[in-house]
All heavy atoms as TSV, in Angstrom:
chain	resi	resn	atom	element	x	y	z
A	1	MET	N	N	125.924	92.412	92.061
A	1	MET	CA	C	126.605	92.546	93.290
A	1	MET	C	C	127.166	93.981	93.397
A	1	MET	O	O	127.831	94.454	92.468
A	1	MET	CB	C	127.756	91.574	93.380
A	1	MET	CG	C	128.123	91.252	94.742
A	1	MET	SD	S	129.088	89.744	94.637
A	1	MET	CE	C	130.246	90.114	95.872
A	2	SER	N	N	126.980	94.656	94.493
A	2	SER	CA	C	127.431	96.020	94.637
A	2	SER	C	C	128.835	96.061	95.248
A	2	SER	O	O	129.243	95.156	96.031
A	2	SER	CB	C	126.493	96.840	95.518
A	2	SER	OG	O	126.466	96.345	96.794
A	3	ALA	N	N	129.608	97.046	94.922
A	3	ALA	CA	C	130.982	97.206	95.433
A	3	ALA	C	C	130.912	97.724	96.866
A	3	ALA	O	O	130.105	98.530	97.210
A	3	ALA	CB	C	131.765	98.166	94.587
A	4	ALA	N	N	131.810	97.186	97.682
A	4	ALA	CA	C	131.871	97.647	99.100
A	4	ALA	C	C	132.512	99.037	99.172
A	4	ALA	O	O	133.394	99.391	98.426
A	4	ALA	CB	C	132.701	96.652	99.890
A	5	SER	N	N	131.961	99.843	100.075
A	5	SER	CA	C	132.506	101.175	100.241
A	5	SER	C	C	133.834	101.105	100.964
A	5	SER	O	O	133.947	100.454	102.018
A	5	SER	CB	C	131.448	102.001	100.983
A	5	SER	OG	O	131.987	103.275	101.238
A	6	SER	N	N	134.839	101.856	100.499
A	6	SER	CA	C	136.095	101.823	101.201
A	6	SER	C	C	136.216	102.934	102.266
A	6	SER	O	O	137.114	102.950	103.046
A	6	SER	CB	C	137.238	102.065	100.165
A	6	SER	OG	O	137.064	103.272	99.538
A	7	ARG	N	N	135.236	103.852	102.273
A	7	ARG	CA	C	135.242	104.919	103.272
A	7	ARG	C	C	134.262	104.573	104.381
A	7	ARG	O	O	133.103	104.322	104.111
A	7	ARG	CB	C	134.876	106.244	102.605
A	7	ARG	CG	C	135.929	106.705	101.640
A	7	ARG	CD	C	135.515	108.024	100.949
A	7	ARG	NE	N	135.202	109.014	101.890
A	7	ARG	CZ	C	134.694	110.179	101.571
A	7	ARG	NH1	N	134.402	110.435	100.314
A	7	ARG	NH2	N	134.453	111.067	102.485
A	8	PRO	N	N	134.690	104.636	105.614
A	8	PRO	CA	C	133.765	104.329	106.708
A	8	PRO	C	C	132.754	105.485	106.862
A	8	PRO	O	O	133.084	106.658	106.572
A	8	PRO	CB	C	134.648	104.191	107.926
A	8	PRO	CG	C	135.882	104.922	107.602
A	8	PRO	CD	C	136.004	104.860	106.117
A	9	SER	N	N	131.604	105.197	107.340
A	9	SER	CA	C	130.597	106.200	107.568
A	9	SER	C	C	130.931	106.935	108.863
A	9	SER	O	O	130.891	106.351	109.976
A	9	SER	CB	C	129.248	105.564	107.649
A	9	SER	OG	O	128.295	106.514	107.997
A	10	VAL	N	N	131.284	108.239	108.768
A	10	VAL	CA	C	131.619	109.066	109.908
A	10	VAL	C	C	130.518	110.124	110.106
A	10	VAL	O	O	130.239	110.881	109.143
A	10	VAL	CB	C	132.980	109.726	109.734
A	10	VAL	CG1	C	133.304	110.591	110.923
A	10	VAL	CG2	C	134.058	108.696	109.507
A	11	PRO	N	N	129.932	110.177	111.270
A	11	PRO	CA	C	128.944	111.203	111.466
A	11	PRO	C	C	129.567	112.586	111.465
A	11	PRO	O	O	130.653	112.808	111.986
A	11	PRO	CB	C	128.324	110.908	112.814
A	11	PRO	CG	C	129.323	110.050	113.499
A	11	PRO	CD	C	130.105	109.321	112.454
A	12	ARG	N	N	128.946	113.574	110.854
A	12	ARG	CA	C	129.464	114.895	110.800
A	12	ARG	C	C	129.102	115.676	112.059
A	12	ARG	O	O	127.939	115.710	112.496
A	12	ARG	CB	C	128.878	115.605	109.542
A	12	ARG	CG	C	129.385	115.048	108.284
A	12	ARG	CD	C	128.854	115.813	107.135
A	12	ARG	NE	N	129.241	115.203	105.896
A	12	ARG	CZ	C	130.167	115.722	105.076
A	12	ARG	NH1	N	130.801	116.822	105.373
A	12	ARG	NH2	N	130.506	115.108	104.003
A	13	GLY	N	N	130.118	116.245	112.625
A	13	GLY	CA	C	129.867	117.003	113.858
A	13	GLY	C	C	129.684	118.450	113.517
A	13	GLY	O	O	129.822	118.909	112.409
A	14	ARG	N	N	129.319	119.218	114.537
A	14	ARG	CA	C	129.094	120.653	114.335
A	14	ARG	C	C	130.297	121.499	114.553
A	14	ARG	O	O	130.341	122.671	114.349
A	14	ARG	CB	C	127.961	121.146	115.274
A	14	ARG	CG	C	126.682	120.551	114.958
A	14	ARG	CD	C	125.601	121.127	115.836
A	14	ARG	NE	N	124.353	120.538	115.501
A	14	ARG	CZ	C	123.181	121.013	115.845
A	14	ARG	NH1	N	123.125	122.106	116.567
A	14	ARG	NH2	N	122.067	120.429	115.523
A	15	GLY	N	N	131.348	120.900	115.026
A	15	GLY	CA	C	132.599	121.619	115.297
A	15	GLY	C	C	133.481	120.886	116.246
A	15	GLY	O	O	133.105	119.789	116.737
A	16	VAL	N	N	134.606	121.454	116.574
A	16	VAL	CA	C	135.496	120.752	117.486
A	16	VAL	C	C	135.078	121.099	118.895
A	16	VAL	O	O	134.917	122.275	119.259
A	16	VAL	CB	C	136.940	121.234	117.212
A	16	VAL	CG1	C	137.902	120.625	118.261
A	16	VAL	CG2	C	137.350	120.916	115.826
A	17	ARG	N	N	134.904	120.113	119.715
A	17	ARG	CA	C	134.571	120.299	121.113
A	17	ARG	C	C	135.738	119.932	121.981
A	17	ARG	O	O	136.163	118.755	122.033
A	17	ARG	CB	C	133.372	119.412	121.463
A	17	ARG	CG	C	132.958	119.441	122.917
A	17	ARG	CD	C	132.085	120.597	123.173
A	17	ARG	NE	N	131.652	120.544	124.599
A	17	ARG	CZ	C	131.643	121.580	125.429
A	17	ARG	NH1	N	132.094	122.724	124.951
A	17	ARG	NH2	N	131.261	121.466	126.622
A	18	THR	N	N	136.384	120.869	122.605
A	18	THR	CA	C	137.576	120.641	123.392
A	18	THR	C	C	137.248	120.314	124.821
A	18	THR	O	O	138.070	119.686	125.478
A	18	THR	CB	C	138.524	121.870	123.403
A	18	THR	OG1	O	137.819	122.962	123.958
A	18	THR	CG2	C	138.934	122.156	121.969
A	19	GLY	N	N	136.143	120.753	125.377
A	19	GLY	CA	C	135.815	120.459	126.756
A	19	GLY	C	C	136.430	121.421	127.703
A	19	GLY	O	O	136.361	121.208	128.929
A	20	LEU	N	N	137.055	122.461	127.267
A	20	LEU	CA	C	137.621	123.446	128.152
A	20	LEU	C	C	136.554	124.406	128.692
A	20	LEU	O	O	135.658	124.813	127.971
A	20	LEU	CB	C	138.677	124.318	127.416
A	20	LEU	CG	C	139.976	123.568	127.043
A	20	LEU	CD1	C	140.860	124.494	126.240
A	20	LEU	CD2	C	140.712	123.134	128.294
A	21	PRO	N	N	136.657	124.760	129.966
A	21	PRO	CA	C	135.716	125.747	130.487
A	21	PRO	C	C	136.008	127.121	129.917
A	21	PRO	O	O	137.128	127.422	129.438
A	21	PRO	CB	C	135.933	125.665	131.994
A	21	PRO	CG	C	137.274	125.089	132.187
A	21	PRO	CD	C	137.567	124.257	130.986
A	22	TRP	N	N	135.036	128.020	130.076
A	22	TRP	CA	C	135.132	129.364	129.514
A	22	TRP	C	C	136.285	130.110	130.152
A	22	TRP	O	O	136.954	130.942	129.536
A	22	TRP	CB	C	133.826	130.145	129.677
A	22	TRP	CG	C	133.494	130.376	131.091
A	22	TRP	CD1	C	132.675	129.596	131.866
A	22	TRP	CD2	C	133.903	131.464	131.900
A	22	TRP	NE1	N	132.587	130.165	133.140
A	22	TRP	CE2	C	133.324	131.302	133.193
A	22	TRP	CE3	C	134.694	132.610	131.708
A	22	TRP	CZ2	C	133.524	132.197	134.225
A	22	TRP	CZ3	C	134.895	133.485	132.759
A	22	TRP	CH2	C	134.335	133.242	133.997
A	23	TRP	N	N	136.514	129.876	131.450
A	23	TRP	CA	C	137.536	130.669	132.153
A	23	TRP	C	C	138.973	130.234	131.747
A	23	TRP	O	O	139.907	130.990	131.964
A	23	TRP	CB	C	137.421	130.519	133.658
A	23	TRP	CG	C	137.333	129.159	134.179
A	23	TRP	CD1	C	136.164	128.440	134.427
A	23	TRP	CD2	C	138.389	128.266	134.457
A	23	TRP	NE1	N	136.488	127.189	134.847
A	23	TRP	CE2	C	137.881	127.066	134.908
A	23	TRP	CE3	C	139.766	128.368	134.417
A	23	TRP	CZ2	C	138.625	125.970	135.235
A	23	TRP	CZ3	C	140.564	127.288	134.741
A	23	TRP	CH2	C	140.030	126.116	135.184
A	24	ALA	N	N	139.156	129.122	131.090
A	24	ALA	CA	C	140.494	128.753	130.599
A	24	ALA	C	C	140.959	129.713	129.567
A	24	ALA	O	O	142.119	130.171	129.517
A	24	ALA	CB	C	140.493	127.297	130.104
A	25	LEU	N	N	140.061	130.044	128.627
A	25	LEU	CA	C	140.403	131.023	127.575
A	25	LEU	C	C	140.569	132.426	128.156
A	25	LEU	O	O	141.491	133.162	127.821
A	25	LEU	CB	C	139.360	131.020	126.493
A	25	LEU	CG	C	139.564	132.003	125.367
A	25	LEU	CD1	C	140.866	131.678	124.611
A	25	LEU	CD2	C	138.399	132.028	124.405
A	26	ALA	N	N	139.700	132.760	129.110
A	26	ALA	CA	C	139.784	134.095	129.707
A	26	ALA	C	C	141.108	134.230	130.537
A	26	ALA	O	O	141.716	135.322	130.492
A	26	ALA	CB	C	138.581	134.301	130.668
A	27	LEU	N	N	141.513	133.160	131.191
A	27	LEU	CA	C	142.771	133.245	131.974
A	27	LEU	C	C	143.975	133.449	131.042
A	27	LEU	O	O	144.836	134.218	131.351
A	27	LEU	CB	C	142.897	131.955	132.815
A	27	LEU	CG	C	144.144	131.908	133.705
A	27	LEU	CD1	C	144.061	132.980	134.769
A	27	LEU	CD2	C	144.203	130.549	134.350
A	28	ALA	N	N	143.932	132.728	129.917
A	28	ALA	CA	C	145.034	132.888	128.965
A	28	ALA	C	C	145.071	134.304	128.355
A	28	ALA	O	O	146.142	134.907	128.221
A	28	ALA	CB	C	144.867	131.877	127.837
A	29	VAL	N	N	143.910	134.870	128.076
A	29	VAL	CA	C	143.881	136.204	127.478
A	29	VAL	C	C	144.303	137.232	128.513
A	29	VAL	O	O	145.113	138.132	128.218
A	29	VAL	CB	C	142.421	136.541	126.988
A	29	VAL	CG1	C	142.287	138.023	126.625
A	29	VAL	CG2	C	142.060	135.661	125.790
A	30	VAL	N	N	143.862	137.107	129.752
A	30	VAL	CA	C	144.264	138.050	130.791
A	30	VAL	C	C	145.808	137.945	131.089
A	30	VAL	O	O	146.473	138.988	131.203
A	30	VAL	CB	C	143.490	137.794	132.120
A	30	VAL	CG1	C	144.125	138.553	133.273
A	30	VAL	CG2	C	142.040	138.201	131.956
A	31	SER	N	N	146.354	136.748	131.058
A	31	SER	CA	C	147.765	136.576	131.223
A	31	SER	C	C	148.569	137.212	130.131
A	31	SER	O	O	149.559	137.873	130.353
A	31	SER	CB	C	148.116	135.099	131.334
A	31	SER	OG	O	147.464	134.522	132.428
A	32	PHE	N	N	148.111	137.006	128.881
A	32	PHE	CA	C	148.775	137.567	127.733
A	32	PHE	C	C	148.800	139.070	127.780
A	32	PHE	O	O	149.814	139.733	127.538
A	32	PHE	CB	C	148.164	137.021	126.478
A	32	PHE	CG	C	148.780	137.668	125.244
A	32	PHE	CD1	C	150.007	137.158	124.776
A	32	PHE	CD2	C	148.154	138.640	124.539
A	32	PHE	CE1	C	150.578	137.693	123.624
A	32	PHE	CE2	C	148.702	139.178	123.366
A	32	PHE	CZ	C	149.911	138.722	122.947
A	33	VAL	N	N	147.642	139.665	128.080
A	33	VAL	CA	C	147.547	141.124	128.121
A	33	VAL	C	C	148.393	141.705	129.251
A	33	VAL	O	O	149.034	142.699	129.087
A	33	VAL	CB	C	146.056	141.558	128.261
A	33	VAL	CG1	C	145.903	143.000	128.600
A	33	VAL	CG2	C	145.238	141.141	127.021
A	34	THR	N	N	148.437	141.021	130.422
A	34	THR	CA	C	149.217	141.467	131.540
A	34	THR	C	C	150.758	141.490	131.155
A	34	THR	O	O	151.419	142.412	131.380
A	34	THR	CB	C	149.002	140.623	132.740
A	34	THR	OG1	O	147.605	140.674	133.079
A	34	THR	CG2	C	149.829	141.093	133.948
A	35	LEU	N	N	151.165	140.379	130.582
A	35	LEU	CA	C	152.580	140.343	130.168
A	35	LEU	C	C	152.911	141.350	129.050
A	35	LEU	O	O	153.990	141.944	129.044
A	35	LEU	CB	C	152.930	138.921	129.661
A	35	LEU	CG	C	152.974	137.862	130.769
A	35	LEU	CD1	C	153.182	136.486	130.187
A	35	LEU	CD2	C	154.110	138.195	131.778
A	36	LEU	N	N	151.969	141.556	128.184
A	36	LEU	CA	C	152.154	142.562	127.113
A	36	LEU	C	C	152.293	143.967	127.727
A	36	LEU	O	O	153.165	144.758	127.349
A	36	LEU	CB	C	150.995	142.525	126.151
A	36	LEU	CG	C	151.146	143.379	124.895
A	36	LEU	CD1	C	152.296	142.861	124.069
A	36	LEU	CD2	C	149.889	143.272	124.068
A	37	CYS	N	N	151.498	144.297	128.759
A	37	CYS	CA	C	151.592	145.612	129.428
A	37	CYS	C	C	152.935	145.753	130.152
A	37	CYS	O	O	153.506	146.852	130.161
A	37	CYS	CB	C	150.433	145.736	130.384
A	37	CYS	SG	S	148.845	146.005	129.561
A	38	VAL	N	N	153.377	144.681	130.789
A	38	VAL	CA	C	154.656	144.725	131.503
A	38	VAL	C	C	155.797	144.952	130.511
A	38	VAL	O	O	156.724	145.738	130.805
A	38	VAL	CB	C	154.874	143.436	132.295
A	38	VAL	CG1	C	156.304	143.338	132.817
A	38	VAL	CG2	C	153.865	143.364	133.441
A	39	MET	N	N	155.726	144.282	129.391
A	39	MET	CA	C	156.820	144.476	128.381
A	39	MET	C	C	156.732	145.827	127.718
A	39	MET	O	O	157.762	146.363	127.301
A	39	MET	CB	C	156.724	143.335	127.340
A	39	MET	CG	C	157.086	142.002	127.871
A	39	MET	SD	S	156.827	140.674	126.681
A	39	MET	CE	C	157.695	141.238	125.283
A	40	ALA	N	N	155.562	146.386	127.593
A	40	ALA	CA	C	155.350	147.670	126.863
A	40	ALA	C	C	155.837	148.876	127.725
A	40	ALA	O	O	156.168	149.905	127.172
A	40	ALA	CB	C	153.915	147.843	126.514
A	41	ALA	N	N	155.853	148.706	129.064
A	41	ALA	CA	C	156.257	149.816	129.920
A	41	ALA	C	C	157.403	149.510	130.829
A	41	ALA	O	O	157.276	149.481	132.044
A	41	ALA	CB	C	155.029	150.293	130.745
A	42	PRO	N	N	158.570	149.136	130.312
A	42	PRO	CA	C	159.694	148.750	131.149
A	42	PRO	C	C	160.286	149.939	131.870
A	42	PRO	O	O	160.995	149.730	132.857
A	42	PRO	CB	C	160.676	148.079	130.186
A	42	PRO	CG	C	160.403	148.769	128.909
A	42	PRO	CD	C	158.931	148.984	128.887
A	43	SER	N	N	160.039	151.167	131.424
A	43	SER	CA	C	160.659	152.305	132.102
A	43	SER	C	C	160.044	152.534	133.479
A	43	SER	O	O	160.668	153.171	134.336
A	43	SER	CB	C	160.412	153.575	131.247
A	43	SER	OG	O	159.032	153.828	131.087
A	44	SER	N	N	158.832	152.027	133.750
A	44	SER	CA	C	158.259	152.199	135.073
A	44	SER	C	C	158.734	151.141	136.066
A	44	SER	O	O	158.421	151.199	137.202
A	44	SER	CB	C	156.708	152.176	134.942
A	44	SER	OG	O	156.293	150.896	134.493
A	45	ALA	N	N	159.477	150.186	135.562
A	45	ALA	CA	C	160.060	149.134	136.471
A	45	ALA	C	C	161.226	149.689	137.218
A	45	ALA	O	O	162.001	150.509	136.663
A	45	ALA	CB	C	160.411	147.904	135.667
A	46	HIS	N	N	161.445	149.323	138.427
A	46	HIS	CA	C	162.564	149.761	139.214
A	46	HIS	C	C	163.025	148.617	140.066
A	46	HIS	O	O	162.284	147.691	140.391
A	46	HIS	CB	C	162.175	150.951	140.078
A	46	HIS	CG	C	161.075	150.695	141.071
A	46	HIS	ND1	N	159.784	150.715	140.716
A	46	HIS	CD2	C	161.134	150.409	142.379
A	46	HIS	CE1	C	159.022	150.432	141.733
A	46	HIS	NE2	N	159.845	150.247	142.816
A	47	ALA	N	N	164.304	148.671	140.484
A	47	ALA	CA	C	164.868	147.638	141.333
A	47	ALA	C	C	164.317	147.755	142.736
A	47	ALA	O	O	163.994	148.824	143.224
A	47	ALA	CB	C	166.372	147.779	141.357
A	48	VAL	N	N	164.246	146.621	143.396
A	48	VAL	CA	C	163.745	146.615	144.763
A	48	VAL	C	C	164.860	146.913	145.708
A	48	VAL	O	O	165.968	146.333	145.648
A	48	VAL	CB	C	163.170	145.195	145.084
A	48	VAL	CG1	C	162.715	145.129	146.551
A	48	VAL	CG2	C	162.004	144.897	144.190
A	49	SER	N	N	164.685	147.852	146.645
A	49	SER	CA	C	165.670	148.180	147.624
A	49	SER	C	C	165.676	147.108	148.746
A	49	SER	O	O	164.635	146.410	148.845
A	49	SER	CB	C	165.418	149.584	148.140
A	49	SER	OG	O	164.261	149.618	148.922
A	50	PRO	N	N	166.696	147.031	149.509
A	50	PRO	CA	C	166.729	146.032	150.608
A	50	PRO	C	C	165.543	146.175	151.572
A	50	PRO	O	O	165.079	145.199	152.150
A	50	PRO	CB	C	168.024	146.312	151.258
A	50	PRO	CG	C	168.880	146.953	150.264
A	50	PRO	CD	C	167.942	147.747	149.404
A	51	SER	N	N	165.015	147.385	151.818
A	51	SER	CA	C	163.964	147.575	152.725
A	51	SER	C	C	162.628	147.005	152.174
A	51	SER	O	O	161.697	146.783	152.925
A	51	SER	CB	C	163.812	149.040	153.113
A	51	SER	OG	O	163.452	149.784	151.964
A	52	GLN	N	N	162.517	146.860	150.859
A	52	GLN	CA	C	161.331	146.347	150.221
A	52	GLN	C	C	161.465	144.891	149.847
A	52	GLN	O	O	160.620	144.393	149.090
A	52	GLN	CB	C	161.033	147.169	148.966
A	52	GLN	CG	C	160.722	148.616	149.191
A	52	GLN	CD	C	160.550	149.329	147.909
A	52	GLN	OE1	O	160.972	148.927	146.844
A	52	GLN	NE2	N	159.822	150.480	148.000
A	53	SER	N	N	162.397	144.183	150.428
A	53	SER	CA	C	162.581	142.830	150.045
A	53	SER	C	C	161.584	141.890	150.735
A	53	SER	O	O	160.681	142.320	151.451
A	53	SER	CB	C	164.008	142.377	150.454
A	53	SER	OG	O	164.157	142.385	151.884
A	54	LEU	N	N	161.770	140.652	150.612
A	54	LEU	CA	C	160.847	139.644	151.159
A	54	LEU	C	C	161.054	139.377	152.668
A	54	LEU	O	O	160.201	138.834	153.268
A	54	LEU	CB	C	161.046	138.323	150.367
A	54	LEU	CG	C	160.037	137.235	150.538
A	54	LEU	CD1	C	158.636	137.702	150.203
A	54	LEU	CD2	C	160.434	136.054	149.669
A	55	ALA	N	N	162.185	139.805	153.210
A	55	ALA	CA	C	162.494	139.502	154.607
A	55	ALA	C	C	161.448	140.076	155.575
A	55	ALA	O	O	160.999	139.379	156.490
A	55	ALA	CB	C	163.876	140.100	154.959
A	56	PRO	N	N	160.960	141.357	155.459
A	56	PRO	CA	C	159.913	141.797	156.386
A	56	PRO	C	C	158.621	140.983	156.319
A	56	PRO	O	O	157.997	140.780	157.343
A	56	PRO	CB	C	159.652	143.244	155.943
A	56	PRO	CG	C	160.845	143.657	155.224
A	56	PRO	CD	C	161.381	142.443	154.580
A	57	VAL	N	N	158.271	140.523	155.105
A	57	VAL	CA	C	157.054	139.713	155.011
A	57	VAL	C	C	157.248	138.396	155.691
A	57	VAL	O	O	156.359	137.895	156.459
A	57	VAL	CB	C	156.703	139.538	153.520
A	57	VAL	CG1	C	155.538	138.585	153.390
A	57	VAL	CG2	C	156.467	140.855	152.842
A	58	LEU	N	N	158.446	137.812	155.529
A	58	LEU	CA	C	158.697	136.506	156.162
A	58	LEU	C	C	158.759	136.636	157.655
A	58	LEU	O	O	158.289	135.767	158.455
A	58	LEU	CB	C	159.979	135.934	155.629
A	58	LEU	CG	C	159.960	135.501	154.169
A	58	LEU	CD1	C	161.325	134.989	153.744
A	58	LEU	CD2	C	158.855	134.405	153.921
A	59	GLU	N	N	159.309	137.732	158.198
A	59	GLU	CA	C	159.374	137.979	159.621
A	59	GLU	C	C	157.938	138.167	160.167
A	59	GLU	O	O	157.619	137.623	161.257
A	59	GLU	CB	C	160.215	139.249	159.954
A	59	GLU	CG	C	161.657	139.039	159.694
A	59	GLU	CD	C	162.446	140.304	159.864
A	59	GLU	OE1	O	161.868	141.350	160.248
A	59	GLU	OE2	O	163.669	140.279	159.589
A	60	PHE	N	N	157.105	138.814	159.469
A	60	PHE	CA	C	155.712	139.023	159.900
A	60	PHE	C	C	154.978	137.694	159.956
A	60	PHE	O	O	154.270	137.403	160.934
A	60	PHE	CB	C	154.990	139.998	158.946
A	60	PHE	CG	C	153.520	140.151	159.204
A	60	PHE	CD1	C	153.102	140.866	160.299
A	60	PHE	CD2	C	152.566	139.561	158.367
A	60	PHE	CE1	C	151.781	141.051	160.574
A	60	PHE	CE2	C	151.222	139.728	158.628
A	60	PHE	CZ	C	150.809	140.473	159.762
A	61	LEU	N	N	155.147	136.902	158.930
A	61	LEU	CA	C	154.496	135.589	158.910
A	61	LEU	C	C	155.035	134.688	160.029
A	61	LEU	O	O	154.285	133.901	160.632
A	61	LEU	CB	C	154.716	134.900	157.577
A	61	LEU	CG	C	153.968	135.534	156.393
A	61	LEU	CD1	C	154.357	134.877	155.096
A	61	LEU	CD2	C	152.481	135.505	156.565
A	62	ALA	N	N	156.336	134.770	160.329
A	62	ALA	CA	C	156.893	134.007	161.452
A	62	ALA	C	C	156.360	134.459	162.818
A	62	ALA	O	O	156.083	133.617	163.687
A	62	ALA	CB	C	158.426	134.148	161.411
A	63	ARG	N	N	156.126	135.764	162.954
A	63	ARG	CA	C	155.496	136.233	164.218
A	63	ARG	C	C	154.076	135.714	164.364
A	63	ARG	O	O	153.635	135.397	165.438
A	63	ARG	CB	C	155.570	137.739	164.279
A	63	ARG	CG	C	156.912	138.269	164.760
A	63	ARG	CD	C	156.848	139.768	165.023
A	63	ARG	NE	N	157.033	140.434	163.704
A	63	ARG	CZ	C	156.280	141.492	163.315
A	63	ARG	NH1	N	155.391	142.023	164.066
A	63	ARG	NH2	N	156.507	142.038	162.111
A	64	ILE	N	N	153.362	135.729	163.282
A	64	ILE	CA	C	151.970	135.286	163.319
A	64	ILE	C	C	151.900	133.795	163.679
A	64	ILE	O	O	151.103	133.322	164.484
A	64	ILE	CB	C	151.268	135.528	161.966
A	64	ILE	CG1	C	151.052	137.030	161.774
A	64	ILE	CG2	C	149.933	134.832	161.910
A	64	ILE	CD1	C	150.442	137.355	160.467
A	65	ALA	N	N	152.822	132.989	163.066
A	65	ALA	CA	C	152.846	131.586	163.353
A	65	ALA	C	C	153.446	131.225	164.653
A	65	ALA	O	O	153.331	130.037	165.114
A	65	ALA	CB	C	153.589	130.870	162.149
A	66	GLY	N	N	154.098	132.146	165.293
A	66	GLY	CA	C	154.654	131.895	166.637
A	66	GLY	C	C	156.033	131.230	166.575
A	66	GLY	O	O	156.512	130.671	167.534
A	67	ILE	N	N	156.671	131.311	165.363
A	67	ILE	CA	C	157.969	130.670	165.207
A	67	ILE	C	C	159.049	131.555	165.811
A	67	ILE	O	O	159.918	131.093	166.460
A	67	ILE	CB	C	158.265	130.411	163.732
A	67	ILE	CG1	C	157.222	129.374	163.182
A	67	ILE	CG2	C	159.624	129.854	163.535
A	67	ILE	CD1	C	157.223	129.178	161.726
A	68	ALA	N	N	158.993	132.863	165.533
A	68	ALA	CA	C	160.000	133.787	165.983
A	68	ALA	C	C	159.692	134.259	167.393
A	68	ALA	O	O	158.524	134.269	167.849
A	68	ALA	CB	C	160.148	134.973	165.065
A	69	SER	N	N	160.701	134.732	168.099
A	69	SER	CA	C	160.460	135.274	169.449
A	69	SER	C	C	160.030	136.721	169.437
A	69	SER	O	O	160.165	137.455	168.572
A	69	SER	CB	C	161.722	135.151	170.274
A	69	SER	OG	O	162.798	135.787	169.615
């Protein structure tokens, strides 16, 4: 009588398959590089003046949508 095997038979795979598309890795790499560039050159950053705020953009969008007079 032969002894029963205690290890189940598992087929060997060729590697880990995550199922992620190629652009998922590319998007992560681009995001990391962009953030790294922003952190590396903080001297080129400047504060936004009131004339460069979001208000003119919102007013323009309101005129297009016909909300504002």
